[in-house]
N, CA, C and O of each residue as an XYZ file, in Angstrom:
408
protein
N      -2.871     -7.897     -7.110
C      -3.554     -7.189     -6.057
C      -4.000     -8.184     -5.000
O      -4.455     -9.286     -5.310
N      -3.862     -7.779     -3.762
C      -4.245     -8.624     -2.636
C      -4.688     -7.705     -1.501
O      -4.099     -6.643     -1.296
N      -5.702     -8.098     -0.778
C      -6.141     -7.280      0.350
C      -5.344     -7.641      1.596
O      -5.255     -8.808      1.978
N      -4.769     -6.620      2.221
C      -3.971     -6.782      3.436
C      -4.271     -5.645      4.396
O      -4.785     -4.597      4.003
N      -3.943     -5.868      5.660
C      -4.043     -4.830      6.673
C      -2.982     -3.775      6.399
O      -1.819     -4.107      6.170
N      -3.372     -2.512      6.420
C      -2.437     -1.399      6.264
C      -2.259     -0.747      7.623
O      -3.223     -0.296      8.241
N      -1.027     -0.703      8.078
C      -0.739     -0.149      9.401
C      -0.995      1.349      9.459
O      -1.398      1.855     10.506
N      -0.777      2.065      8.382
C      -0.995      3.508      8.372
C      -2.474      3.860      8.301
O      -2.939      4.773      8.983
N      -3.214      3.122      7.463
C      -4.647      3.396      7.298
C      -5.501      2.767      8.402
O      -6.654      3.148      8.601
N      -4.924      1.807      9.108
C      -5.625      1.094     10.184
C      -6.863      0.350      9.676
O      -7.907      0.328     10.329
N      -6.719     -0.264      8.482
C      -7.799     -1.050      7.911
C      -7.248     -1.931      6.787
O      -6.119     -1.745      6.332
N      -8.049     -2.871      6.360
C      -7.672     -3.740      5.259
C      -7.946     -3.005      3.952
O      -9.043     -2.490      3.735
N      -6.943     -2.964      3.089
C      -7.056     -2.267      1.802
C      -6.437     -3.119      0.697
O      -5.666     -4.035      0.980
N      -6.766     -2.825     -0.550
C      -6.125     -3.524     -1.655
C      -4.658     -3.092     -1.782
O      -4.359     -1.903     -1.884
N      -3.762     -4.059     -1.773
C      -2.331     -3.804     -1.928
C      -1.908     -4.229     -3.326
O      -2.401     -5.224     -3.856
N      -1.008     -3.483     -3.912
C      -0.551     -3.736     -5.269
C       0.648     -4.675     -5.293
O       1.505     -4.629     -4.411
N       0.697     -5.539     -6.326
C       1.889     -6.371     -6.492
C       2.973     -5.506     -7.157
O       2.731     -4.339     -7.468
N       4.157     -6.075     -7.372
C       5.280     -5.274     -7.877
C       4.997     -4.627     -9.229
O       5.315     -3.454     -9.422
N       4.410     -5.360    -10.163
C       4.129     -4.801    -11.489
C       3.086     -3.695    -11.418
O       3.238     -2.650    -12.050
N       2.040     -3.923    -10.657
C       0.996     -2.908    -10.484
C       1.559     -1.664     -9.807
O       1.220     -0.536    -10.163
N       2.423     -1.894     -8.828
C       3.007     -0.777     -8.090
C       3.939      0.055     -8.977
O       3.989      1.277     -8.837
N       4.669     -0.585     -9.877
C       5.559      0.149    -10.787
C       4.760      1.123    -11.653
O       5.192      2.254    -11.875
N       3.625      0.700    -12.129
C       2.760      1.584    -12.920
C       2.257      2.727    -12.040
O       2.267      3.887    -12.453
N       1.819      2.395    -10.831
C       1.324      3.421     -9.903
C       2.425      4.434     -9.575
O       2.164      5.634     -9.490
N       3.637      3.953     -9.393
C       4.759      4.840     -9.062
C       5.038      5.821    -10.197
O       5.323      6.992     -9.951
N       4.956      5.346    -11.435
C       5.154      6.233    -12.590
C       4.065      7.297    -12.648
O       4.343      8.469    -12.906
N       2.830      6.884    -12.408
C       1.721      7.841    -12.408
C       1.855      8.844    -11.262
O       1.527     10.020    -11.420
N       2.329      8.382    -10.128
C       2.547      9.253     -8.963
C       3.600     10.313     -9.305
O       3.404     11.499     -9.041
N       4.702      9.877     -9.886
C       5.764     10.814    -10.255
C       5.294     11.818    -11.302
O       5.690     12.983    -11.263
N       4.454     11.378    -12.237
C       3.915     12.284    -13.243
C       3.034     13.362    -12.620
O       2.956     14.482    -13.126
N       2.375     13.018    -11.523
C       1.517     13.982    -10.830
C       2.283     15.185    -10.329
O       1.735     16.284    -10.246
N       3.551     14.986     -9.991
C       4.372     16.106     -9.520
C       4.809     17.010    -10.673
O       5.170     18.168    -10.462
N       4.775     16.476    -11.882
C       5.198     17.238    -13.060
C       4.010     17.875    -13.779
O       4.185     18.578    -14.774
N       2.814     17.628    -13.275
C       1.591     18.110    -13.907
C       1.106     19.368    -13.202
O       1.089     19.440    -11.974
N       0.720     20.335    -13.981
C       0.124     21.539    -13.405
C      -1.349     21.269    -13.139
O      -2.048     20.670    -13.957
N      -1.793     21.712    -12.007
C      -3.195     21.508    -11.669
C      -3.584     22.384    -10.501
O      -2.739     22.880     -9.756
N      -4.856     22.558    -10.366
C      -5.373     23.415     -9.308
C      -5.249     22.739     -7.950
O      -4.882     23.374     -6.962
N      -5.558     21.445     -7.908
C      -5.530     20.756     -6.618
C      -4.927     19.356     -6.777
O      -4.638     18.915     -7.889
N      -4.750     18.690     -5.678
C      -4.122     17.366     -5.670
C      -4.937     16.359     -6.464
O      -4.375     15.583     -7.237
N      -6.242     16.359     -6.288
C      -7.079     15.384     -7.012
C      -6.933     15.533     -8.521
O      -6.928     14.538     -9.244
N      -6.816     16.751     -8.994
C      -6.662     16.994    -10.427
C      -5.282     16.530    -10.910
O      -5.173     15.885    -11.953
N      -4.254     16.853    -10.165
C      -2.883     16.509    -10.558
C      -2.635     15.007    -10.544
O      -1.894     14.490    -11.380
N      -3.247     14.309     -9.603
C      -3.016     12.875     -9.450
C      -4.196     12.028     -9.932
O      -4.301     10.853     -9.582
N      -5.080     12.623    -10.734
C      -6.249     11.901    -11.231
C      -5.886     10.606    -11.956
O      -6.542      9.590    -11.725
N      -4.869     10.596    -12.822
C      -4.519      9.330    -13.486
C      -4.143      8.224    -12.486
O      -4.507      7.065    -12.686
N      -3.436      8.566    -11.438
C      -3.074      7.582    -10.409
C      -4.306      7.111     -9.656
O      -4.503      5.909     -9.477
N      -5.134      8.044     -9.215
C      -6.336      7.687     -8.463
C      -7.287      6.839     -9.315
O      -7.882      5.878     -8.826
N      -7.419      7.205    -10.583
C      -8.274      6.424    -11.488
C      -7.698      5.020    -11.715
O      -8.441      4.038    -11.744
N      -6.383      4.931    -11.873
C      -5.735      3.627    -12.071
C      -5.992      2.715    -10.864
O      -6.386      1.560    -11.028
N      -5.773      3.229     -9.677
C      -5.945      2.439     -8.458
C      -7.406      2.012     -8.281
O      -7.684      0.857     -7.959
N      -8.323      2.936     -8.491
C      -9.749      2.615     -8.359
C     -10.176      1.579     -9.394
O     -10.899      0.637     -9.072
N      -9.728      1.754    -10.639
C     -10.076      0.816    -11.691
C      -9.527     -0.578    -11.446
O     -10.178     -1.575    -11.759
N      -8.337     -0.643    -10.889
C      -7.684     -1.922    -10.624
C      -8.262     -2.627     -9.406
O      -8.437     -3.845     -9.408
N      -8.557     -1.856     -8.367
C      -8.933     -2.454     -7.087
C     -10.410     -2.346     -6.736
O     -10.923     -3.143     -5.951
N     -11.096     -1.360     -7.315
C     -12.483     -1.104     -6.931
C     -12.586     -0.275     -5.667
O     -13.690      0.014     -5.204
N     -11.456      0.111     -5.105
C     -11.400      0.897     -3.875
C     -11.178      2.353     -4.264
O     -10.205      2.666     -4.950
N     -12.061      3.242     -3.839
C     -11.995      4.650     -4.225
C     -11.067      5.420     -3.293
O     -11.528      6.138     -2.405
N      -9.775      5.271     -3.493
C      -8.782      6.001     -2.691
C      -8.769      7.454     -3.129
O      -8.838      7.747     -4.322
N      -8.682      8.361     -2.173
C      -8.664      9.792     -2.474
C      -7.343     10.457     -2.130
O      -7.158     11.639     -2.416
N      -6.419      9.719     -1.521
C      -5.141     10.275     -1.095
C      -4.014      9.602     -1.882
O      -3.716      8.430     -1.650
N      -3.384     10.329     -2.810
C      -2.325      9.728     -3.616
C      -1.187      9.130     -2.789
O      -0.672      8.066     -3.132
N      -0.794      9.790     -1.718
C       0.302      9.269     -0.880
C      -0.031      7.910     -0.272
O       0.861      7.088     -0.066
N      -1.294      7.672      0.013
C      -1.692      6.389      0.599
C      -1.393      5.246     -0.358
O      -0.970      4.170      0.066
N      -1.612      5.476     -1.640
C      -1.368      4.428     -2.636
C       0.104      4.019     -2.632
O       0.426      2.865     -2.912
N       0.984      4.943     -2.322
C       2.414      4.652     -2.337
C       2.858      3.740     -1.196
O       3.973      3.220     -1.227
N       2.023      3.541     -0.209
C       2.366      2.536      0.804
C       1.404      1.351      0.777
O       1.335      0.570      1.725
N       0.673      1.233     -0.312
C      -0.195      0.072     -0.513
C       0.471     -0.876     -1.508
O      -0.077     -1.184     -2.567
N       1.661     -1.327     -1.139
C       2.440     -2.242     -1.975
C       2.789     -3.475     -1.158
O       3.372     -3.373     -0.079
N       2.431     -4.631     -1.676
C       2.646     -5.890     -0.955
C       4.100     -6.068     -0.535
O       4.373     -6.513      0.580
N       5.031     -5.723     -1.417
C       6.450     -5.975     -1.133
C       7.010     -5.137      0.019
O       8.105     -5.418      0.506
N       6.284     -4.127      0.456
C       6.743     -3.298      1.566
C       6.421     -3.917      2.930
O       6.904     -3.447      3.960
N       5.607     -4.967      2.932
C       5.181     -5.611      4.168
C       5.801     -6.991      4.300
O       6.273     -7.569      3.322
N       5.795     -7.504      5.505
C       6.302     -8.843      5.754
C       5.201     -9.883      5.641
O       4.078     -9.567      5.247
N       5.523    -11.122      5.985
C       4.531    -12.191      5.934
C       3.478    -12.011      7.028
O       3.668    -11.198      7.932
N       2.388    -12.747      6.962
C       1.371    -12.635      8.008
C       1.878    -13.167      9.338
O       2.635    -14.137      9.386
N       1.458    -12.530     10.399
C       1.802    -12.972     11.751
C       1.173    -14.347     11.990
O       0.028    -14.590     11.609
N       1.917    -15.218     12.610
C       1.416    -16.555     12.901
C       0.338    -16.579     13.964
O      -0.380    -17.571     14.094
N       0.213    -15.507     14.724
C      -0.773    -15.454     15.799
C      -2.052    -14.711     15.394
O      -3.150    -15.242     15.558
N      -1.919    -13.476     14.861
C      -3.120    -12.680     14.558
C      -3.418    -12.570     13.067
O      -4.526    -12.187     12.689
N      -2.457    -12.897     12.221
C      -2.684    -12.886     10.787
C      -2.401    -11.568     10.082
O      -2.359    -11.527      8.852
N      -2.206    -10.486     10.838
C      -1.872     -9.218     10.194
C      -0.437     -9.302      9.671
O       0.392     -9.995     10.261
N      -0.135     -8.608      8.576
C       1.227     -8.689      8.065
C       2.194     -7.940      8.984
O       1.835     -6.952      9.626
N       3.423     -8.439      9.026
C       4.450     -7.692      9.743
C       4.645     -6.368      9.016
O       4.445     -6.291      7.804
N       5.030     -5.334      9.739
C       5.135     -3.998      9.150
C       6.159     -3.904      8.031
O       5.991     -3.116      7.101
N       7.210     -4.692      8.112
C       8.244     -4.710      7.077
C       8.667     -6.158      6.857
O       8.382     -7.015      7.693
N       9.343     -6.442      5.746
C       9.826     -7.800      5.523
C      10.813     -8.278      6.591
O      10.960     -9.484      6.789
N      11.493     -7.356      7.284
C      12.488     -7.736      8.288
C      12.009     -7.578      9.729
O      12.785     -7.786     10.662
N      10.755     -7.217      9.921
C      10.219     -7.000     11.277
C      10.368     -8.254     12.129
O      10.203     -9.372     11.641
N      10.681     -8.057     13.404
C      10.914     -9.193     14.299
C       9.737     -9.481     15.232
O       9.692    -10.534     15.867
N       8.786     -8.548     15.315
C       7.605     -8.786     16.151
C       6.393     -8.101     15.534
O       6.517     -7.183     14.723
N       5.232     -8.570     15.937
C       3.969     -8.016     15.447
C       3.479     -6.959     16.445
O       3.252     -7.282     17.611
N       3.314     -5.719     16.013
C       2.848     -4.686     16.939
C       1.382     -4.841     17.339
O       0.952     -4.263     18.337
N       0.614     -5.611     16.576
C      -0.799     -5.794     16.903
C      -0.989     -6.721     18.094
O      -1.815     -6.461     18.969
N      -0.217     -7.807     18.121
C      -0.423     -8.799     19.182
C       0.833     -9.104     19.992
O       0.764     -9.821     20.990
N       1.982     -8.568     19.575
C       3.221     -8.781     20.310
C       3.937    -10.080     19.991
O       4.963    -10.388     20.598
N       3.414    -10.841     19.051
C       4.037    -12.115     18.687
C       5.440    -11.880     18.141
O       5.648    -11.030     17.275
N       6.397    -12.641     18.656
C       7.770    -12.549     18.148
C       7.923    -13.499     16.977
O       7.536    -14.666     17.039
N       8.488    -12.978     15.927
C       8.667    -13.752     14.699
C       9.828    -14.728     14.880
O      10.920    -14.334     15.289
N       9.586    -15.996     14.576
C      10.614    -17.020     14.765
C      11.696    -16.949     13.711
O      12.880    -17.101     14.012
N      11.281    -16.712     12.452
C      12.226    -16.655     11.358
C      12.146    -15.298     10.709
O      11.068    -14.870     10.296
N      13.246    -14.626     10.613
C      13.273    -13.267     10.097
C      13.928    -13.241      8.722
O      15.040    -12.737      8.566
N      13.228    -13.790      7.721
C      13.782    -13.837      6.366
C      13.025    -12.947      5.419
O      13.364    -12.872      4.238
């Protein structure tokens, strides 16, 4: 787990590493197979897992699915926010052009 800027949430949030994310993904998929009255009930195991791991009380299951470190690029050399994707060529926050796109 590592805290990074999330472009969708517009704030710094705990991001999951690959192993943590694999567990979260399984719990997310199970939520679709579970009968429940509302989203919080159906995805409670996922929400509880994320909160227990990070200390961040996320209430939106879909948000957790984009809180994965591997989905983002390295930090921008100018502003420090992560590039939106591993292959992004510029930083939308400050306009910095990425020199190396690996």
